[in-house]
C-alpha positions in Angstrom: -29.7 -24.5 9.5 -30.3 -21.3 11.4 -29.4 -17.7 10.5 -29.2 -14.9 13.0 -29.3 -11.3 11.9 -27.0 -9.2 14.1 -26.6 -6.0 12.0 -27.4 -4.3 8.7 -31.1 -5.2 9.1 -33.6 -2.4 8.4 -30.5 -0.2 8.3 -27.5 0.1 6.2 -24.5 -0.4 8.5 -23.3 -3.0 11.0 -23.2 -6.0 8.7 -23.1 -9.2 10.9 -24.8 -12.6 10.4 -24.3 -15.9 12.1 -25.1 -19.1 10.2 -25.4 -22.4 12.1 -25.1 -25.3 9.8 -23.8 -28.9 9.8 -22.2 -28.5 13.2 -20.4 -25.2 12.4 -21.1 -21.7 13.5 -20.0 -19.2 10.9 -20.1 -15.5 11.2 -20.4 -13.5 7.9 -19.0 -10.0 8.4 -18.5 -8.2 11.7 -19.1 -4.6 10.7 -19.3 -1.2 12.5 -22.6 0.5 13.1 -22.3 4.1 11.8 -25.9 5.5 12.3 -25.8 7.7 15.4 -28.8 6.0 17.0 -26.9 2.7 16.9 -23.4 3.6 17.9 -23.8 1.9 21.3 -24.2 -1.4 19.5 -20.5 -1.3 18.6 -19.6 -1.8 22.2 -22.2 -4.6 22.7 -21.2 -8.1 21.6 -23.3 -9.8 24.3 -25.3 -11.8 21.7 -22.0 -13.3 20.3 -19.9 -15.8 22.2 -16.6 -15.1 20.4 -15.0 -18.5 21.2 -18.1 -20.4 19.8 -17.6 -19.0 16.3 -15.7 -21.5 14.1 -15.1 -19.2 11.1 -15.4 -15.5 10.3 -16.1 -15.0 6.6 -15.6 -11.5 5.3 -17.3 -10.3 2.1 -15.2 -7.1 1.8 -13.1 -4.6 3.7 -15.5 -1.6 4.2 -15.7 -0.6 7.8 -19.4 -1.4 8.1 -18.5 -5.0 7.2 -15.2 -5.4 9.0 -15.0 -2.6 11.6 -15.9 -4.6 14.7 -13.5 -7.5 14.1 -10.9 -6.2 16.7 -13.7 -6.1 19.3 -14.5 -9.7 18.5 -10.9 -10.8 18.7 -10.4 -8.9 22.0 -13.3 -10.9 23.4 -11.6 -14.2 22.6 -12.1 -15.1 18.9 -9.0 -16.9 17.7 -10.2 -18.9 14.7 -9.7 -18.2 10.9 -10.9 -15.0 9.2 -11.3 -15.9 5.6 -11.3 -13.3 2.8 -10.1 -12.7 -0.8 -6.5 -11.7 -1.2 -7.3 -8.0 -2.0 -9.8 -7.9 0.9 -7.1 -9.2 3.3 -4.7 -6.4 2.1 -7.4 -3.7 2.5 -8.8 -4.9 5.8 -5.3 -4.4 7.4 -5.3 -0.8 6.2 -9.0 -0.2 7.2 -8.6 -1.5 10.7 -5.3 0.2 11.4 -6.7 3.5 10.1 -9.9 3.1 12.1 -7.9 2.4 15.3 -5.7 5.4 14.7 -8.6 7.7 14.0 -10.5 6.5 17.0 -7.5 7.2 19.2 -7.1 10.7 17.6 -10.8 11.5 17.9 -10.7 10.3 21.6 -7.8 12.6 22.4 -9.4 15.5 20.6 -12.6 14.9 22.5 -10.8 14.8 25.8 -9.1 18.1 25.1 -12.4 19.6 24.1 -14.2 18.4 27.2 -11.3 19.8 29.3 -11.4 23.1 27.5 -15.2 23.3 28.0 -15.0 22.2 31.6 -17.3 19.3 31.3 -17.4 15.5 31.1 -19.5 13.3 28.8 -22.0 10.6 29.9 -19.6 7.8 29.0 -15.9 7.2 29.4 -13.9 8.7 26.5 -11.9 5.7 25.2 -11.4 4.3 21.7 -13.5 1.3 20.6 -10.1 -0.5 20.0 -6.5 0.4 19.5 -3.8 -0.4 17.0 -2.5 -3.1 19.4 -6.0 -4.8 19.2 -5.7 -4.7 15.4 -2.3 -6.5 15.6 -4.1 -9.4 17.2 -6.5 -9.7 14.2 -3.9 -9.8 11.4 -2.4 -13.3 12.0 -5.9 -14.8 11.8 -6.6 -13.6 8.3 -6.4 -16.3 5.6 -6.3 -15.3 1.9 -8.3 -17.2 -0.7 -8.6 -16.5 -4.4 -11.9 -16.0 -6.2 -13.7 -19.1 -7.5 -11.6 -21.6 -5.5 -13.6 -24.0 -3.2 -12.6 -23.8 0.4 -13.6 -26.8 2.6 -14.5 -25.7 6.1 -15.5 -29.3 6.9 -16.6 -32.4 5.1 -20.1 -30.9 4.9 -19.5 -27.2 4.3 -17.7 -25.5 1.4 -17.4 -21.8 0.6 -16.3 -19.9 -2.5 -15.8 -16.2 -3.2 -17.2 -14.6 -6.4 -16.6 -11.0 -7.6 -19.3 -8.6 -6.3 -18.1 -5.7 -8.4 -18.4 -3.3 -5.5 -14.9 -2.5 -4.4 -11.5 -4.1 -5.0 -11.7 -7.6 -3.5 -15.4 -7.5 -2.7 -17.1 -10.8 -2.9 -20.4 -12.6 -3.0 -20.1 -15.4 -0.5 -21.3 -18.8 -1.8 -21.8 -21.4 1.0 -22.7 -25.0 0.2 -24.0 -27.2 3.1 -24.5 -30.9 2.6 -27.5 -31.9 4.8 -28.5 -34.8 2.6 -27.7 -36.1 -0.9 -27.9 -32.6 -2.4 -26.2 -29.5 -1.0 -28.1 -26.5 0.2 -26.7 -23.3 -1.4 -26.7 -20.0 0.5 -25.6 -16.7 -1.1 -24.6 -13.6 0.8 -24.4 -10.8 -1.7 -22.3 -8.5 0.5 -22.5 -5.2 -1.3 -23.3 -5.5 -5.0 -21.7 -3.1 -7.5 -23.0 -1.7 -10.7 -22.3 -2.9 -14.2 -19.9 -1.1 -16.5 -18.1 0.9 -13.8 -14.5 2.0 -14.0 -11.8 0.3 -12.0 -13.5 -3.0 -10.9 -15.1 -5.8 -12.8 -18.9 -6.5 -13.1 -20.7 -8.5 -10.4 -20.8 -12.2 -10.8 -24.2 -13.7 -11.7 -25.9 -17.0 -10.6 -28.7 -19.2 -11.9 -29.5 -21.1 -8.7 -29.5 -20.7 -4.9 -31.6 -22.1 -2.1 -31.3 -19.0 0.1 -30.2 -15.5 -0.8 -29.2 -12.7 1.6 -29.3 -9.6 -0.5 -28.4 -6.0 0.1 -31.1 -3.3 -0.6 -29.3 0.0 0.0 -30.9 1.5 -3.1 -33.9 -0.9 -3.2 -36.4 1.8 -3.4 -34.9 4.0 -6.1 -32.5 4.2 -9.1 -29.4 6.4 -9.1 -30.4 9.9 -10.2 -27.9 10.1 -13.1 -28.6 13.4 -14.8 -25.6 13.3 -17.0 -22.0 12.1 -17.4 -20.2 11.9 -14.1 -17.2 13.8 -15.5 -19.4 16.5 -16.9 -21.1 17.0 -13.5 -17.7 16.9 -11.6 -16.3 19.5 -14.0 -19.3 21.8 -13.6 -19.1 21.7 -9.8 -15.4 22.4 -9.8 -15.5 25.2 -12.3 -18.5 26.9 -10.7 -16.8 26.8 -7.2 -13.5 28.1 -8.6 -15.4 31.1 -10.1 -16.8 31.9 -6.7 -13.3 31.6 -5.1 -14.2 28.7 -2.8 -12.9 25.2 -2.1 -14.5 21.9 -3.2 -14.7 19.6 -0.1 -15.5 16.0 -0.9 -16.3 13.6 2.0 -14.6 10.5 0.5 -14.7 6.8 1.2 -11.1 5.7 1.2 -11.8 2.5 -0.7 -13.0 2.8 -4.3 -14.6 6.2 -4.1 -11.2 8.0 -3.6 -9.7 6.0 -6.5 -12.7 6.5 -8.8 -12.5 10.3 -8.1 -8.8 10.3 -8.9 -9.6 8.4 -12.1 -12.1 11.0 -13.3 -10.0 14.0 -12.1 -6.9 12.7 -13.9 -8.9 12.6 -17.1 -10.4 16.1 -16.5 -6.9 17.5 -15.8 -5.3 15.9 -18.9 -8.2 17.1 -21.0 -7.8 20.7 -19.6 -11.5 20.7 -18.6 -10.8 22.0 -15.1 -8.2 24.5 -13.8 -5.0 22.8 -12.7 -5.7 23.1 -8.9 -4.1 21.6 -6.0 -6.0 18.4 -5.3 -5.5 17.0 -1.8 -6.2 13.4 -0.9 -6.1 13.9 2.8 -6.4 10.4 4.0 -3.5 8.1 4.9 -5.8 5.2 4.5 -6.8 6.2 1.0 -3.2 6.7 0.0 -2.4 3.1 1.2 -5.5 1.7 -0.5 -4.4 3.2 -3.8 -1.1 1.3 -3.5 -3.2 -1.9 -3.0 -5.0 -1.2 -6.3 -1.7 -1.0 -8.0 -0.7 -4.3 -6.5 -3.8 -6.1 -7.8 -4.0 -4.9 -11.5 -5.3 -8.3 -12.4 -8.5 -7.5 -10.6 -9.1 -4.2 -12.3 -11.3 -3.8 -15.4 -9.7 -3.8 -18.9 -9.9 0.0 -19.4 -8.1 0.8 -16.1 -5.4 -1.8 -16.7 -4.9 -0.4 -20.2 -4.2 3.1 -18.8 -1.3 1.6 -16.8 0.1 -0.1 -19.8 -0.1 3.1 -21.8 1.8 5.0 -19.2 -1.1 7.1 -17.9 -1.8 5.7 -14.4 -5.2 7.1 -13.3 -4.1 7.7 -9.7 -1.3 10.1 -10.7 -1.8 13.6 -12.3 -0.4 17.1 -12.0 -1.5 18.9 -8.8 -2.4 15.8 -6.8 -1.0 15.8 -3.3 -1.2 12.7 -1.1 -1.5 13.8 2.5 -0.4 11.5 5.3 0.5 13.5 8.3 -1.8 15.5 10.6 0.4 18.6 10.3 0.1 18.5 6.5 -3.7 18.2 6.9 -3.9 21.3 9.0 -1.8 23.2 6.5 -4.4 22.5 3.8 -6.8 24.9 5.4 -4.3 27.7 5.3 -3.9 27.7 1.6 -5.2 30.8 -0.2 -7.2 30.3 -3.4 -9.4 27.4 -4.5 -8.4 23.7 -4.1 -10.1 20.3 -4.0 -10.0 18.5 -0.7 -10.9 14.8 -0.5 -11.0 13.4 3.0 -12.6 10.7 5.1 -14.8 9.6 6.5 -17.3 9.3 3.6 -20.3 9.9 5.8 -18.6 12.6 7.9 -18.8 10.5 11.1 -15.2 11.0 12.0 -11.7 11.6 10.7 -10.2 14.6 9.0 -13.2 15.6 6.9 -14.8 17.1 10.0 -11.9 19.6 10.3 -12.2 20.6 6.7 -16.0 20.9 7.0 -15.7 23.2 10.1 -13.5 25.5 8.0 -15.6 25.5 4.8 -19.2 24.8 5.6 -19.6 28.4 6.8 -18.2 29.8 3.5 -20.9 30.6 0.8 -18.2 30.4 -1.8 -17.2 26.8 -1.0 -19.0 23.6 -2.1 -19.5 20.5 0.0 -19.8 17.7 -2.7 -21.3 14.3 -1.8 -20.4 11.4 -4.0 -21.6 8.5 -1.9 -24.5 7.2 0.2 -25.2 9.0 3.5 -26.9 6.8 6.1 -29.6 8.2 8.2 -28.5 10.0 11.4 -25.0 10.6 10.1 -23.5 14.2 9.8 -23.3 13.8 6.1 -27.0 13.0 5.9 -27.9 16.0 8.0 -26.0 18.3 5.7 -27.4 16.7 2.6 -31.0 16.9 4.0 -30.6 20.7 4.3 -30.2 21.2 8.0 -29.5 25.0 8.5 -26.8 24.3 11.1 -24.9 21.2 12.1 -22.8 20.1 15.1 -19.1 19.5 14.3 -16.7 18.8 17.1 -19.2 19.9 19.7 -19.9 23.3 18.1 -22.9 24.4 16.0 -21.9 25.6 12.5 -24.3 27.4 10.2 -24.5 25.7 6.8 -23.7 28.5 4.3 -21.7 26.5 1.7 -23.3 25.2 -1.5 -24.3 21.6 -1.0 -24.1 19.4 -4.1 -24.3 15.7 -4.9 -23.3 13.4 -7.8 -25.2 10.1 -7.8 -23.4 8.3 -10.6 -20.4 7.5 -8.5 -22.2 5.1 -6.2 -20.5 1.7 -5.8 -23.9 0.2 -5.0 -26.3 -1.4 -7.4 -29.5 0.6 -7.6 -33.0 -0.9 -7.8 -32.8 -1.7 -11.5 -29.4 -3.3 -11.2 -30.5 -5.4 -8.2 -33.5 -6.6 -10.2 -31.1 -7.4 -13.1 -29.0 -9.5 -10.8 -32.0 -11.4 -9.5 -33.3 -12.0 -13.1 -30.5 -14.4 -13.8 -31.8 -17.0 -11.3 -33.6 -19.7 -13.3 -35.4 -21.1 -10.2 -36.7 -19.2 -7.2 -34.9 -19.5 -3.9 -36.7 -20.9 -0.9 -36.3 -17.5 0.7 -34.8 -14.2 -0.2 -33.7 -12.0 2.8 -33.4 -8.3 2.4 -30.6 -6.6 4.4 -28.3 -3.6 4.1 -31.1 -1.1 3.5 -33.0 1.5 5.5 -36.4 0.0 6.6 -38.4 1.9 3.9 -35.9 0.8 1.1 -35.8 -2.8 2.2 -39.6 -3.1 2.6 -40.3 -1.4 -0.7 -37.8 -3.6 -2.6 -39.1 -6.8 -0.9 -42.7 -5.8 -2.0 -41.6 -5.2 -5.6 -39.7 -8.5 -5.8 -42.7 -10.4 -4.5 -45.0 -8.7 -7.0 -42.7 -9.3 -10.0 -41.5 -12.8 -9.2 -43.9 -14.4 -6.6 -40.8 -15.3 -4.5 -40.8 -15.8 -0.8 -39.2 -12.6 0.6 -38.5 -11.6 4.2 -37.1 -8.5 5.8 -35.6 -9.6 9.1 -35.3 -7.4 12.2 -32.3 -6.9 14.5 -31.3 -10.0 16.4 -33.9 -12.2 14.8 -33.1 -15.9 14.2 -34.6 -17.8 11.2 -34.9 -21.5 10.6 -33.8 -21.7 7.0 -35.3 -25.2 6.4 -38.7 -23.9 7.3 -38.1 -20.3 6.2 -39.7 -19.2 9.4 -38.7 -17.0 12.3 -37.5 -18.7 15.5 -37.0 -15.7 17.7 
């Protein structure tokens, strides 16, 4: 068995791994790179021969796990894409939205270059189009949690709930190379325990190999109080100053969790009854998928629906679909709350709202999710005095705030808790999905606490699982 690491190694985004085992070549995730230094990798699939991949196994629908699938299909992949039922629903929305946004951003960039009388170093074309996405959808096969799926007489997979977003899964692969199967777990992105909306992550007692995320491997979430209390304080302080609250929002999970908390704050009269704009067609569509899969939500959220208080509906909430409506938001007088994607400010409508509000001292830019290195969101959060938005430099005068408790990722303590359930050590634990410092720090901590064999692979490395050694 050989495992090649083609993304999300010593960085957070671009999840992509290829497992060769028992005569099959399986790709786990095919995600988009979002760090600015690595954007060129999205165009480069030279290390992947698309028609040699037998199966694409998708842990969840986030763009950094699914966002390059249309590129793979455009280069000849025609075999099954296997995912949970909710992930299948969300992936359609994610990829269609990504294609639309790329087309919109391309047209906007062309107009800007024309207006400025210049050309960029590369052709201005979208990574893929909505037509490319249409080729992906017939390949997706839906499988429920916990049901064995036989890829061959020697390879079986199962999906288990990862507790990260709706439909997210820990991928469990069993490979028979002798009398006893070898078990390989891909954590995907692990969620936290006791979060609203989704269920807790599944736990395991045994695996031969584990590929584990380490996004927060070097720290715990800086929870300084109740999330609702923090959110109310930011909103009330900003309204007093007469500004807007602009929230870069991940369309899946984060948008719904924000609406969950905002609906409670509104019903409890703890914040003014403002206009609240969810300016993301994708997030609007995702919310409908949540309502379709109530059986996958946690007990408290399902109970709200039964009691007639759906958490994604409350006075003042406006779901924005069309670009014209989005532009009109910035003409509104008085304070409002604007939630828009992308969550790391790498594209989409949030950049237009940032350009209008980041120069206003009375407004607040509120971050509620992880910001990868070299993204616009990270630059703002790190305190850059001015940032580039749509080709123009903007001074950062708005208040910058962050709420950590909304993260959908397990932090260091939660990752260690998940590992603590294993009764026997794996032959090797591979750290992925973390910036280099975080992955290395967490690997070192796990080694010291458990004595396990832990590796932190590099980009494009191939490992021999049987020997737990690097091949290339």
